[in-house]
C-alpha positions in Angstrom: 21.4 -10.5 -57.0 20.5 -13.0 -54.3 17.4 -12.5 -52.2 19.5 -12.0 -49.1 21.5 -9.3 -50.8 18.3 -7.5 -51.9 16.8 -7.7 -48.4 19.9 -6.6 -46.6 20.6 -3.6 -48.9 17.0 -2.5 -49.0 16.6 -2.5 -45.2 20.0 -0.8 -44.8 18.8 1.9 -47.3 15.5 2.5 -45.5 17.0 2.8 -42.0 20.3 4.5 -42.7 18.9 7.1 -45.1 16.9 8.6 -42.2 18.9 7.7 -39.1 21.9 10.0 -38.8 24.5 7.2 -39.4 25.1 7.6 -43.2 23.4 5.5 -45.8 26.2 6.0 -48.3 28.8 4.5 -45.9 26.6 1.5 -45.0 25.6 0.7 -48.6 29.2 1.0 -49.9 30.9 -0.8 -47.0 28.5 -3.7 -46.7 29.1 -5.2 -50.2 32.8 -4.4 -49.7 33.0 -6.3 -46.4 30.8 -9.2 -47.7 32.5 -9.5 -51.1 29.2 -8.8 -53.0 29.3 -7.5 -56.6 28.0 -4.1 -57.3 24.2 -4.2 -57.3 24.0 -2.1 -60.5 22.1 1.1 -61.5 18.6 -0.6 -61.6 18.7 -1.6 -58.0 20.2 1.8 -56.9 17.0 3.3 -58.5 14.8 0.9 -56.5 16.5 2.1 -53.3 16.1 5.8 -54.2 12.5 5.2 -55.1 11.8 3.4 -51.9 13.4 6.2 -49.9 11.4 8.8 -51.8 8.2 6.8 -51.2 8.9 6.6 -47.5 9.3 10.3 -47.0 6.3 11.1 -49.2 4.1 8.6 -47.3 5.2 9.7 -43.8 4.9 13.4 -44.5 2.0 13.2 -47.0 -0.4 15.4 -44.9 2.5 17.9 -44.2 3.2 18.2 -47.9 -0.4 18.7 -48.8 -0.7 21.5 -46.2 2.6 23.1 -47.1 1.9 23.1 -50.9 -1.6 24.4 -50.4 -0.6 27.2 -48.1 2.3 28.1 -50.4 -0.2 28.5 -53.2 -2.6 30.6 -51.1 -5.1 27.8 -50.3 -6.3 26.3 -47.0 -5.6 22.7 -46.2 -4.5 20.6 -43.2 -4.8 21.2 -39.5 -1.3 21.3 -38.2 -1.1 24.5 -36.1 2.6 25.0 -36.5 2.5 24.7 -40.2 -0.4 27.1 -40.3 1.8 29.7 -38.6 4.5 29.4 -41.2 2.7 29.8 -44.5 6.0 30.3 -46.5 7.4 26.8 -45.8 7.0 25.7 -49.5 9.2 28.6 -50.7 11.6 28.2 -47.9 12.0 24.5 -48.8 12.4 25.4 -52.4 15.2 27.9 -51.6 16.9 25.5 -49.2 17.0 22.9 -52.0 19.0 25.1 -54.4 22.5 24.5 -52.9 22.3 20.7 -53.1 20.9 20.9 -56.6 23.8 23.0 -57.8 26.4 21.1 -55.9 25.0 17.8 -57.2 25.3 18.9 -60.8 28.9 20.2 -60.3 30.4 17.6 -58.1 28.4 14.4 -58.4 31.0 12.5 -60.6 33.9 13.6 -58.4 32.1 12.5 -55.2 31.1 9.1 -56.7 34.6 8.3 -57.8 37.4 10.1 -55.9 35.7 10.4 -52.5 34.0 7.0 -52.4 36.7 5.3 -50.4 36.6 3.5 -47.0 39.1 6.1 -45.6 36.9 9.0 -46.5 33.8 7.3 -45.2 35.4 6.4 -41.9 36.8 9.8 -41.4 33.5 11.5 -42.2 31.6 9.2 -39.8 33.8 10.4 -37.0 34.0 14.1 -38.0 30.2 14.5 -38.4 29.7 12.6 -35.1 31.7 15.3 -33.4 29.7 18.0 -35.2 26.5 16.3 -34.0 27.7 16.3 -30.4 28.7 19.9 -30.6 25.4 20.9 -32.1 23.5 19.0 -29.5 25.4 20.8 -26.7 25.5 24.3 -28.2 21.9 24.7 -29.4 19.2 26.0 -27.1 16.5 23.8 -28.7 13.5 26.0 -28.2 12.2 26.9 -31.7 9.5 25.0 -33.6 8.8 24.7 -37.3 6.6 27.7 -37.1 9.6 29.9 -36.4 11.9 28.7 -39.2 13.2 31.6 -41.3 15.0 32.0 -44.6 18.3 32.3 -42.7 17.6 28.9 -41.0 16.7 27.3 -44.3 19.7 28.6 -46.2 22.0 27.4 -43.4 20.5 24.0 -43.3 20.4 23.9 -47.1 24.1 24.5 -47.4 24.7 21.9 -44.7 22.9 19.4 -46.9 25.6 19.9 -49.6 28.0 18.1 -47.3 25.8 15.0 -47.5 27.3 14.4 -51.0 30.5 13.3 -49.3 30.2 9.6 -48.4 30.0 9.0 -44.7 28.4 12.3 -43.9 24.7 11.5 -43.5 22.1 13.9 -44.9 20.0 13.7 -41.7 23.0 13.9 -39.4 24.4 17.1 -40.9 21.1 18.8 -41.5 19.7 18.0 -38.1 23.0 19.4 -36.6 22.6 22.6 -38.6 19.0 22.9 -37.3 20.2 22.5 -33.7 22.9 25.1 -34.3 20.0 27.4 -35.3 18.3 26.6 -32.0 15.5 24.3 -33.4 14.3 21.7 -31.0 15.4 18.2 -31.8 12.1 16.8 -33.3 11.7 20.0 -35.4 15.3 19.7 -36.6 14.6 16.1 -37.7 11.2 16.9 -39.3 12.6 19.8 -41.3 15.6 17.8 -42.3 13.3 15.1 -43.8 11.1 17.7 -45.5 14.1 19.4 -47.0 15.5 16.0 -48.2 12.4 15.3 -50.3 13.2 17.4 -53.3 16.8 16.2 -53.3 15.8 12.5 -53.1 13.2 13.1 -55.8 15.9 14.7 -58.1 18.3 11.9 -57.4 15.6 9.3 -58.3 14.7 11.2 -61.5 18.3 11.4 -62.5 18.8 7.7 -61.9 15.7 6.8 -63.9 17.0 8.9 -66.8 20.4 7.2 -66.7 18.7 3.8 -66.7 16.5 4.8 -69.7 19.7 5.6 -71.6 20.9 2.1 -70.8 17.8 0.4 -72.2 15.5 0.1 -69.2 15.2 -2.5 -66.5 16.5 -6.0 -67.3 13.8 -8.7 -66.9 15.7 -10.6 -64.3 15.8 -7.4 -62.1 12.1 -6.7 -61.9 11.3 -8.8 -58.9 14.4 -7.6 -56.9 13.4 -4.0 -57.8 9.9 -4.4 -56.4 11.2 -6.1 -53.2 13.8 -3.4 -52.8 11.3 -0.5 -53.2 8.8 -2.0 -50.8 11.4 -2.9 -48.1 13.3 0.3 -48.3 10.0 2.3 -48.1 8.6 0.4 -45.2 11.9 0.5 -43.2 12.3 4.2 -44.1 8.9 5.0 -42.6 9.7 3.1 -39.5 13.1 4.8 -39.2 11.6 8.3 -39.5 9.0 7.5 -36.9 11.5 6.0 -34.5 13.9 8.9 -34.8 11.4 11.7 -34.3 9.9 9.9 -31.3 13.4 9.2 -29.9 14.5 12.8 -30.2 11.4 14.0 -28.3 13.1 12.7 -25.1 16.8 11.9 -26.0 19.8 13.6 -27.4 21.9 12.5 -30.4 24.6 10.9 -28.2 23.7 7.3 -29.1 24.2 8.0 -32.8 27.4 9.9 -32.0 28.9 6.9 -30.3 27.7 4.6 -33.0 29.3 6.7 -35.7 32.7 7.0 -33.9 32.9 3.3 -33.3 32.0 2.4 -36.8 34.3 5.1 -38.2 37.3 3.6 -36.3 36.4 0.1 -37.5 36.2 1.3 -41.1 39.5 3.1 -40.9 41.2 0.1 -39.3 39.9 -2.1 -42.1 41.0 0.3 -44.7 44.6 0.2 -43.4 44.4 -3.6 -43.2 43.0 -4.1 -46.7 44.3 -1.0 -48.6 43.9 -2.7 -52.0 40.2 -3.6 -51.6 
């Protein structure tokens, strides 16, 4: 892999994993459009590891408080988290649907559904869902009022993130808005709920790599660069989105997805064999 390919893909992973614009679509379409060869399993692991590191670093204090409270201890000073001491078990329950679906459908998703036409279509469809959720929700509930029903609804929505072009954050934030969470809370809970799924994906990727003999020597530097850049850009993306949603709707991302989806479908028709 060239340095420019490493940098571009790592930054894309960091930003698009957390912004509601679909990391799978951007990471699949960019090499397709630029004619790059597949980056391989080792670099995919670096991107997953960077994403996991980003969400763990950004929400470190939240996770310490959530885990401690779930185990009956006292830790942290966030007043909203203190008022919802069951968050650890809610997040565990909400992670079950994506875990089961990933085991059952991962191969099907990564082969049959990973096409430009599917990605372009899902970019548009989920954009419309995001717009509807933004308009329909009352946006008045914080993380201290999240219930098991909310968690299960958002957890099942996360299953759709397996389909390329969907966006984990886009579909789970939308589900949170439909459940009347305010926009920053919907984003915050989306990222917290993504942590177990991202960790599981990274662990599975490491396991697959170990069966192939480990990391090739020539990939060690690209892996480190990929992890660092995707982690840093991921932290920045999380911060930017939460702050943005404090004052703005999802409409900018809706427009972006629709325009990108139309472009992708047009390119798929023009180059059907690629």
